C-alpha positions in Angstrom: -27.1 6.0 18.6 -24.7 3.8 16.6 -22.2 1.4 18.0 -18.6 2.5 17.0 -16.9 0.1 19.2 -14.5 -2.1 17.0 -15.5 -5.9 16.4 -13.4 -8.3 18.0 -12.1 -9.2 14.2 -11.2 -5.5 13.8 -9.3 -5.5 17.1 -7.6 -8.7 16.2 -6.6 -7.3 13.0 -5.3 -3.8 14.7 -3.3 -5.7 17.0 -1.6 -7.6 14.0 -0.5 -4.7 12.4 0.7 -3.0 15.8 3.0 -5.7 16.3 4.2 -5.7 12.8 5.4 -2.1 13.5 6.8 -2.5 17.1 8.4 -5.8 16.7 9.5 -5.3 13.1 12.6 -8.4 13.5 10.3 -10.8 15.5 8.1 -13.4 13.9 4.5 -13.1 14.9 2.8 -16.1 16.8 -0.8 -16.7 17.4 -0.2 -16.9 21.2 1.6 -13.6 21.2 -1.3 -11.9 19.0 -4.0 -13.5 21.4 -1.9 -12.1 24.5 -2.0 -9.0 22.8 -5.8 -8.8 22.1 -6.6 -10.0 25.1 -8.2 -13.2 24.0 -7.4 -17.2 24.0 -5.9 -18.5 21.1 -9.2 -20.7 20.4 -11.2 -17.3 20.3 -8.6 -16.3 17.5 -9.5 -19.1 15.5 -13.1 -18.4 15.9 -12.7 -15.3 13.8 -10.0 -16.3 11.7 -9.3 -19.9 10.8 -5.7 -19.6 10.2 -2.6 -17.2 10.6 -3.0 -16.9 6.5 -6.5 -15.6 6.7 -5.5 -12.4 9.3 -2.9 -11.5 6.6 -5.5 -11.7 3.8 -7.8 -9.6 6.0 -4.6 -6.9 6.7 -4.4 -7.0 2.4 -8.1 -6.7 2.3 -7.9 -3.6 4.3 -5.1 -2.1 2.5 -6.6 -2.7 -0.7 -10.2 -1.3 0.2 -8.8 1.8 1.6 -6.3 2.6 -1.1 -8.4 1.8 -3.9 -11.6 3.3 -2.9 -9.6 6.5 -2.5 -7.8 5.9 -6.1 -11.4 6.1 -7.1 -12.4 9.1 -6.1 -9.2 10.4 -7.1 -10.4 9.3 -10.7 -13.7 10.8 -10.5 -12.5 14.6 -9.1 -9.6 14.9 -11.3 -9.8 15.2 -15.1 -5.9 16.1 -15.5 -3.5 13.1 -15.8 -0.7 15.0 -14.2 -2.8 15.8 -11.2 -4.1 12.0 -11.0 -0.5 10.6 -10.8 0.5 12.9 -8.6 -2.4 12.7 -5.9 -1.9 8.6 -6.5 1.4 8.7 -5.9 1.0 10.8 -2.8 -2.1 8.5 -1.3 0.0 5.6 -1.4 3.1 7.3 0.4 0.9 9.0 2.8 -1.0 5.7 3.4 2.7 3.7 3.9 3.7 6.4 6.5 0.2 6.5 8.7 0.3 2.2 8.5 4.2 1.2 9.1 3.0 -2.5 10.0 1.0 -2.8 7.0 4.3 -1.8 4.8 6.1 -4.8 6.0 3.3 -6.8 4.8 3.2 -4.9 1.4 6.8 -5.4 1.1 6.8 -8.9 2.0 8.9 -8.8 4.9 6.4 -10.1 7.6 5.2 -12.6 5.0 8.6 -14.6 5.3 8.1 -18.2 6.6 3.9 -17.7 6.1 1.8 -19.1 3.6 3.5 -18.7 0.0 0.4 -17.6 -1.7 0.6 -14.5 1.0 3.4 -13.0 -0.9 2.1 -13.4 -4.2 -1.1 -11.4 -2.8 0.6 -8.6 -1.7 2.5 -8.1 -5.1 -1.0 -8.1 -6.6 -1.5 -4.7 -4.8 1.4 -3.0 -6.8 0.5 -4.7 -9.9 -3.3 -3.6 -9.5 -1.8 0.1 -8.8 0.6 -0.1 -12.1 -2.5 -1.0 -14.4 -4.2 2.3 -12.7 -1.2 4.4 -13.6 -1.0 2.9 -16.7 -4.6 3.6 -17.5 -4.1 7.2 -16.4 -1.0 7.7 -18.2 -2.6 6.2 -21.6 -5.6 8.7 -21.0 -3.3 12.1 -20.7 -1.8 10.5 -23.8 -5.2 10.5 -25.6 -7.3 13.0 -24.3 -4.7 15.8 -23.2 -2.0 15.0 -25.9 0.7 14.6 -23.4 3.7 12.6 -24.6 5.5 10.3 -22.2 8.9 10.0 -22.5 8.8 6.5 -23.4 6.2 3.7 -23.6 3.1 4.1 -21.6 3.9 0.7 -19.9 7.9 1.5 -19.4 6.4 4.8 -17.8 3.8 3.3 -15.6 7.0 1.0 -14.6 9.0 3.5 -13.8 6.5 5.3 -11.9 5.7 2.3 -9.5 9.5 1.2 -9.1 10.0 4.5 -7.6 7.0 4.6 -5.3 7.8 0.9 -4.2 11.5 2.0 -3.8 10.1 4.5 -0.9 7.9 2.1 0.6 10.8 -0.5 0.9 13.5 2.1 2.0 10.9 3.0 4.8 10.3 -0.4 6.1 14.3 -1.2 5.9 15.2 1.8 7.8 12.6 0.9 10.6 10.3 3.4 9.8 13.0 6.3 10.1 13.0 7.6 6.5 9.1 8.4 6.0 8.1 7.4 2.5 6.1 10.7 1.8 8.8 13.3 3.1 9.9 16.1 0.9 7.0 14.8 -1.6 6.8 17.9 -3.9 10.5 17.7 -4.7 10.2 13.8 -5.5 7.1 14.5 -7.3 8.9 17.3 -9.4 11.8 15.1 -10.2 9.7 12.0 -11.2 7.3 14.2 -13.3 10.1 15.1 -15.3 11.0 11.3 -16.0 7.3 10.8 -17.1 6.1 13.4 -19.5 8.3 15.2 -22.3 8.0 18.6 -22.3 6.4 20.7 -24.8 8.6 21.5 -28.0 
């Protein structure tokens, strides 16, 4: 029989993500986090030597979850248009389901924390943009799809709109869900990505 009980480390990260969601204007202290988990601050530091490491643990979770699913999409779909659509939907649905983590990705929760954390969070979006660029390039080569502008500019525009929806979600205290009306959003976005056949 397998034990599915979350480890203490997982419970700490889960509590931190919940606090980021429930108290968007508050700065998270290790004392408050320890109270939320039901442990001492010393116990927190046995699992994470610093608050920076706790935030890095959240970023690791985001990257592992999203990029594992990105790989599956790449393996399952050959059509670049479907790949791009599914990648956008994956990121926006993940954002809706994890509001506290959106505050990490936007850098909002990292104000006043270690400066390297903001750079680490921005690398998540850079990595996504690299994936989008590869998909657009493959569509151009394998399917003779024609992006409206250069591959790099198209990927940049694609990511700007996705990041914008995540920013809006965080800024609205999670009222404006990032994947709302996704089909309409995607139809408009796709028009700006590919040229229609002439």
